[in-house]
C-alpha positions in Angstrom: -28.4 7.2 14.5 -26.4 4.1 14.2 -27.0 4.1 10.5 -25.6 7.6 10.2 -22.5 6.7 12.2 -22.1 3.5 10.0 -22.5 5.6 6.9 -19.9 8.1 8.0 -17.5 5.4 9.0 -17.9 4.0 5.3 -17.3 7.4 3.9 -14.2 7.7 6.0 -13.0 4.3 4.7 -13.7 5.2 1.1 -11.6 8.3 1.5 -8.8 6.3 3.0 -8.9 3.8 0.1 -8.9 6.6 -2.5 -5.9 8.2 -0.9 -4.0 4.9 -0.7 -4.4 3.5 -4.1 -2.0 6.0 -5.8 0.5 5.5 -3.1 0.3 1.8 -3.3 0.7 2.0 -7.1 3.9 4.1 -6.7 5.2 1.8 -4.1 4.6 -1.3 -6.3 6.5 0.5 -9.2 9.4 1.1 -6.8 9.4 -2.6 -6.0 9.5 -3.4 -9.7 12.4 -0.9 -10.2 14.2 -2.6 -7.3 13.8 -6.0 -9.0 15.2 -4.6 -12.3 18.2 -3.1 -10.5 18.8 -6.4 -8.7 18.6 -8.4 -12.0 21.3 -6.0 -13.4 23.5 -6.5 -10.3 23.1 -2.9 -9.2 22.6 -3.8 -5.6 22.9 -0.2 -4.1 20.2 1.0 -6.5 18.1 -1.9 -5.8 18.3 -1.3 -2.1 17.3 2.3 -2.5 14.4 1.5 -4.7 13.3 -1.2 -2.3 13.5 1.3 0.5 11.3 3.6 -1.4 8.8 0.7 -1.9 8.7 0.1 1.8 8.3 3.8 2.7 5.6 4.4 0.1 3.5 1.3 0.3 3.8 -0.3 3.7 3.2 2.8 5.7 0.0 3.4 3.8 -1.1 -0.3 4.1 -0.6 -0.3 7.9 -2.8 2.7 8.2 -5.6 1.0 6.5 -7.6 -1.3 8.6 -8.9 -4.6 7.4 -12.3 -4.0 8.7 -12.5 -0.8 6.6 -11.5 -2.6 3.5 -12.4 -6.3 3.5 -12.2 -6.7 -0.3 -8.7 -5.2 -0.7 -7.3 -6.5 2.6 -5.8 -9.7 0.9 -4.0 -7.6 -1.6 -2.5 -5.4 1.1 -1.6 -8.4 3.1 0.3 -9.8 0.1 2.1 -6.5 -0.2 3.0 -6.6 3.5 4.5 -10.1 3.1 6.7 -9.0 0.2 
């Protein structure tokens, strides 16, 4: 029975990671867009793009648990620090 529960937990973690990857990719693209705006002295646009990054990426990162995703947790933690 424990194996079935562990297997189902793994399946749930895999689903969460699969859902998170496109969102994290979009969030990272928004962060790059914010950096480009900042380099061009477009501070309002940079702030909007950075806010989009925060909304898209960090909300998804916080919903993933480190125990579910030990390999990718370091990448997620780096995104959280930015």
